[in-house]
C-alpha positions in Angstrom: -39.4 -36.0 -139.1 -41.1 -35.1 -142.3 -41.8 -31.5 -143.2 -41.4 -28.4 -141.2 -40.3 -29.6 -137.7 -38.7 -26.2 -137.2 -35.1 -27.5 -136.9 -33.7 -25.0 -139.4 -32.0 -22.0 -137.8 -31.0 -19.3 -140.3 -28.0 -17.2 -139.4 -28.3 -13.6 -140.7 -26.6 -10.3 -140.3 -28.6 -7.4 -138.8 -28.7 -4.0 -140.6 -26.1 -1.5 -139.5 -26.9 0.6 -136.5 -27.3 4.4 -136.5 -24.2 6.5 -135.9 -23.3 7.0 -132.3 -20.6 8.6 -130.2 -17.4 6.7 -129.5 -18.3 6.6 -125.8 -21.7 5.3 -126.5 -20.3 2.7 -128.9 -17.8 1.6 -126.3 -20.3 1.2 -123.6 -22.8 -0.6 -125.9 -20.0 -2.8 -127.2 -18.9 -3.8 -123.7 -22.5 -4.7 -122.7 -23.0 -6.7 -125.9 -19.7 -8.5 -125.6 -20.6 -9.4 -122.0 -23.7 -11.0 -123.4 -21.7 -12.8 -126.1 -19.3 -14.2 -123.6 -22.2 -15.6 -121.5 -23.7 -17.2 -124.6 -20.4 -18.7 -125.6 -20.2 -20.5 -122.2 -23.7 -21.8 -122.9 -22.6 -22.9 -126.4 -19.7 -24.9 -125.0 -22.1 -26.8 -122.7 -24.7 -27.3 -125.5 -22.1 -28.6 -128.0 -21.0 -31.2 -125.4 -24.7 -32.3 -125.2 -24.9 -32.4 -129.0 -21.7 -34.5 -129.1 -23.2 -36.9 -126.5 -26.5 -37.2 -128.4 -24.8 -38.0 -131.7 -22.6 -40.5 -130.0 -25.7 -42.2 -128.6 -27.2 -42.7 -132.0 -24.0 -44.2 -133.2 -23.3 -46.2 -130.1 -26.8 -47.8 -129.9 -26.4 -49.5 -133.2 -22.7 -50.3 -132.8 -23.4 -52.0 -129.4 -26.2 -54.0 -130.9 -23.9 -55.2 -133.6 -21.2 -56.2 -131.1 -23.8 -58.1 -128.9 -24.9 -60.0 -132.0 -21.3 -61.0 -132.8 -20.8 -62.2 -129.2 -24.0 -64.2 -129.3 -22.9 -65.9 -132.6 -19.5 -66.7 -131.2 -20.9 -68.4 -128.1 -23.4 -70.3 -130.1 -20.7 -71.6 -132.4 -18.6 -72.7 -129.4 -21.5 -74.6 -128.0 -22.2 -76.3 -131.3 -18.5 -77.4 -131.6 -18.4 -78.8 -128.1 -21.7 -80.6 -128.6 -20.3 -82.2 -131.8 -17.2 -83.3 -129.8 -19.3 -84.9 -127.1 -21.6 -86.6 -129.7 -18.5 -88.1 -131.4 -17.0 -89.4 -128.2 -20.3 -90.9 -127.0 -20.9 -92.5 -130.4 -17.4 -94.1 -130.4 -17.9 -95.4 -126.9 -21.2 -97.0 -127.6 -20.1 -98.4 -131.0 -17.5 -100.3 -129.1 -20.1 -101.7 -126.8 -20.5 -98.9 -124.3 -19.4 -98.7 -120.7 -21.0 -102.1 -119.9 -18.8 -103.8 -122.5 -15.7 -102.1 -121.1 -16.6 -103.3 -117.6 -17.3 -106.8 -118.9 -13.9 -106.9 -120.5 -12.4 -106.3 -117.1 -13.8 -109.5 -115.7 -11.7 -111.4 -118.2 -8.6 -110.3 -116.3 -7.1 -112.8 -113.9 -5.0 -110.1 -112.2 -6.9 -108.3 -109.4 -4.5 -105.4 -109.5 -5.0 -105.1 -113.3 -8.7 -105.2 -112.9 -8.7 -102.4 -110.4 -6.4 -100.2 -112.5 -8.6 -100.7 -115.6 -11.8 -100.0 -113.6 -10.4 -96.7 -112.6 -9.6 -95.9 -116.3 -13.1 -96.8 -117.4 -14.6 -94.7 -114.6 -12.5 -91.7 -115.7 -13.7 -92.1 -119.3 -17.3 -92.2 -118.3 -16.9 -89.3 -115.9 -15.0 -87.2 -118.5 -17.9 -87.7 -121.0 -20.4 -86.6 -118.4 -18.3 -83.6 -117.5 -18.1 -82.4 -121.1 -21.8 -82.9 -121.6 -22.5 -80.8 -118.5 -20.1 -78.1 -119.8 -21.9 -78.0 -123.2 -25.2 -77.6 -121.4 -23.8 -74.6 -119.5 -22.4 -73.0 -122.7 -25.8 -73.5 -124.5 -27.6 -71.9 -121.6 -25.1 -69.0 -121.6 -25.6 -68.5 -125.3 -29.4 -68.3 -124.8 -29.0 -65.9 -122.0 -26.6 -63.6 -124.0 -29.0 -63.7 -126.9 -31.9 -62.6 -124.8 -29.9 -59.9 -123.0 -28.5 -58.6 -126.3 -31.9 -58.3 -127.8 -33.2 -56.5 -124.7 -30.3 -54.1 -124.7 -30.6 -53.4 -128.4 -34.3 -52.5 -128.1 -33.5 -50.2 -125.1 -30.6 -48.5 -126.8 -32.3 -47.5 -130.1 -31.6 -43.8 -130.3 -33.3 -41.7 -133.0 -33.1 -38.3 -134.5 -35.3 -37.0 -131.6 -32.4 -37.4 -129.2 -30.2 -35.1 -131.4 -32.6 -32.5 -132.8 -33.3 -30.6 -129.6 -29.7 -30.2 -128.6 -28.8 -29.3 -132.2 -31.4 -26.6 -132.1 -30.0 -25.3 -128.9 -26.5 -24.9 -130.3 -27.7 -23.3 -133.5 -30.0 -20.9 -131.6 -27.1 -19.8 -129.4 -24.8 -19.3 -132.3 -27.6 -17.2 -134.0 -27.8 -15.1 -130.9 -24.1 -14.5 -131.0 -24.2 -13.5 -134.6 -26.9 -11.0 -134.0 -25.2 -9.5 -131.0 -21.9 -9.2 -132.8 -23.6 -7.5 -135.8 -24.8 -4.7 -133.5 -21.3 -4.2 -132.0 -19.2 -3.6 -135.2 -18.1 -0.1 -133.9 -15.9 -1.8 -131.4 -13.7 -3.4 -134.0 -10.9 -5.2 -132.1 -13.2 -6.8 -129.5 -15.7 -7.7 -132.2 -13.0 -9.4 -134.3 -11.9 -11.5 -131.3 -15.5 -12.5 -130.6 -16.0 -13.3 -134.2 -13.0 -15.6 -134.1 -14.6 -17.4 -131.2 -17.8 -17.7 -133.1 -16.0 -19.2 -136.1 -14.2 -21.7 -133.8 -17.4 -22.8 -132.2 -19.2 -23.1 -135.5 -16.3 -25.2 -136.8 -16.5 -27.3 -133.7 -20.1 -28.0 -134.4 -19.3 -29.1 -137.9 -16.4 -31.3 -136.7 -18.6 -33.0 -134.1 -21.2 -33.6 -136.7 -18.7 -35.1 -139.2 -16.9 -37.2 -136.7 -19.9 -38.7 -135.0 -21.7 -39.4 -138.3 -18.6 -41.2 -139.6 -18.7 -43.5 -136.6 -22.4 -44.6 -137.2 -23.3 -48.0 -138.5 -26.3 -49.2 -140.3 -28.8 -51.3 -138.4 -30.3 -54.0 -140.7 -34.1 -54.1 -140.5 -36.3 -57.2 -140.4 -36.8 -58.8 -143.8 -40.4 -57.6 -144.0 -39.2 -54.0 -143.4 -36.4 -54.3 -146.0 -38.9 -55.6 -148.5 -41.2 -52.6 -148.0 -38.3 -50.1 -148.5 -37.5 -51.9 -151.9 -41.1 -51.9 -153.0 -41.9 -48.3 -152.0 -38.9 -46.9 -153.8 -39.7 -48.7 -157.0 -43.4 -48.0 -156.9 -43.5 -44.4 -155.7 -40.2 -42.9 -156.9 -38.3 -44.7 -159.8 -34.7 -43.5 -159.6 -34.8 -43.2 -155.8 -32.6 -45.8 -154.0 -34.4 -47.9 -151.4 -31.3 -47.3 -149.3 -32.4 -43.7 -148.6 -35.7 -44.9 -147.2 -33.9 -47.5 -145.1 -31.6 -44.8 -143.7 -34.5 -42.5 -142.9 -36.3 -45.5 -141.3 -33.3 -46.2 -139.1 -32.7 -42.6 -138.1 -36.4 -41.8 -137.4 -37.5 -44.9 -135.5 -34.9 -47.7 -135.6 -37.0 -49.4 -138.3 -40.2 -49.2 -136.3 -38.8 -50.0 -132.8 -39.6 -46.5 -131.5 -42.8 -45.0 -133.0 -43.5 -42.6 -130.2 -44.6 -39.1 -131.0 -41.7 -36.6 -131.1 -41.4 -33.3 -129.4 -42.6 -31.6 -132.6 -45.7 -33.9 -133.0 -44.3 -36.3 -135.6 -45.7 -39.8 -135.5 -45.2 -43.4 -136.7 -42.3 -45.4 -138.1 -41.3 -42.6 -140.5 -42.1 -39.8 -138.1 -44.6 -37.7 -140.2 -46.4 -34.6 -139.0 -50.0 -35.6 -139.3 -50.8 -32.7 -141.7 -47.9 -33.6 -144.0 -48.9 -37.3 -144.0 -52.5 -36.4 -144.9 -51.2 -34.4 -147.9 -49.1 -37.2 -149.3 -50.7 -40.3 -147.8 -50.4 -43.6 -149.7 -52.4 -46.8 -148.9 -49.3 -48.9 -149.4 -50.8 -52.2 -148.2 -54.1 -51.7 -150.2 -56.4 -52.2 -147.1 -58.5 -49.2 -148.0 -57.0 -46.9 -145.3 -53.7 -44.9 -145.2 -52.5 -45.2 -141.6 -49.6 -43.0 -140.3 -48.6 -45.8 -137.9 -48.7 -48.6 -140.5 -45.1 -49.3 -141.7 -46.1 -50.0 -145.3 -48.3 -46.9 -145.6 -45.7 -44.7 -143.9 -42.8 -45.9 -146.0 -44.7 -45.6 -149.3 -45.8 -42.1 -148.2 -42.2 -41.2 -147.4 -41.1 -42.3 -150.9 -43.9 -40.2 -152.4 -43.0 -37.1 -150.3 -39.2 -37.4 -151.2 -40.0 -37.7 -154.9 -42.3 -34.7 -154.8 -39.3 -32.7 -153.6 -37.1 -34.0 -156.4 -35.3 -36.9 -154.7 -34.9 -38.9 -157.9 -33.6 -36.1 -160.2 -30.0 -35.5 -159.0 -27.7 -35.8 -156.0 -28.2 -32.2 -155.1 -31.9 -32.6 -155.4 -31.8 -35.7 -153.2 -30.0 -33.7 -150.5 -32.6 -31.0 -150.8 -35.5 -33.5 -150.6 -34.0 -35.0 -147.4 -33.6 -31.5 -146.0 -37.3 -31.0 -146.7 -38.0 -34.2 -144.7 -36.2 -32.7 -141.7 -34.8 -29.2 -141.8 -31.3 -29.8 -140.5 -28.0 -30.1 -142.3 -26.7 -32.7 -139.8 -29.8 -34.8 -140.6 -29.1 -34.8 -144.3 -25.5 -35.9 -143.7 -26.6 -38.7 -141.4 -29.1 -40.1 -143.9 -26.7 -39.9 -146.8 -23.9 -41.6 -144.8 -26.2 -44.5 -143.7 -27.6 -44.8 -147.2 -24.1 -45.5 -148.6 -23.6 -48.2 -146.0 -26.9 -49.9 -146.9 -25.9 -49.7 -150.6 -22.5 -51.3 -149.8 -23.8 -54.1 -147.6 
């Protein structure tokens, strides 16, 4: 979501505490470490939720891609079988059709031969009818799979809003651990053990982020949407790749498939906070009104906003501009990873 959604949690070290007796330090450290252990259990649960949320973003697109492949394979099978039936029927009727075959049987003087050939003809006609019926069933199946796949794809579209809240929870809990540990430095051995646990959990958060983002796949938008991404990048921010806008469009709303208002109040296909949109609004479709819910206006505004934060100046500045769009490191990684996939497609 653009600008100031509050997803950035800054980890800081508290100032050293005043001198105290060893007994006081021990008691205080024990109480603090008990709190830390409780928080660590909460972190473990929160990181599992974070992993599941990132997996949902990746899985929604990957499942939609697999459904599309299945639909295409069934449609191809149906087309091949239909062509086979067409060829057989065409050959049969070029030779005079079933009536001609039956007529040829009457020329036989042998009743037994007539009966045997009649059975053969009946089998030929029945086989053609059976294949035609099978093709109809396959075609109907292809249509049903197509409709079901599209319905599932729409239902599965997961956006950054399914990740942000659980990510904030993990980062907030880690921040609490950091502050508590900072106030317990006098109890060195216990503090070192707790710090090791903090590092391990922080590393787990990073590994979850990297692994899940690596499994994500781009979701091609409708041609109209893709055209807007291209136009907006060129018009509003020369030097900014359209692929960045496409990646943000996928992450924020599934290219306009989920434009509901987020928990932080962000709206529309590019998930702007209304105040931010008002500050950078662009009337992209030239209808005289900049609308936060209009795809063209929203994408052009996103390009302007990114450019205002240095997106077109250098790779580091691009990452910083994306961070301004949504204050979360995992969000920056996600957008850059998907942008590379759009560029390679």
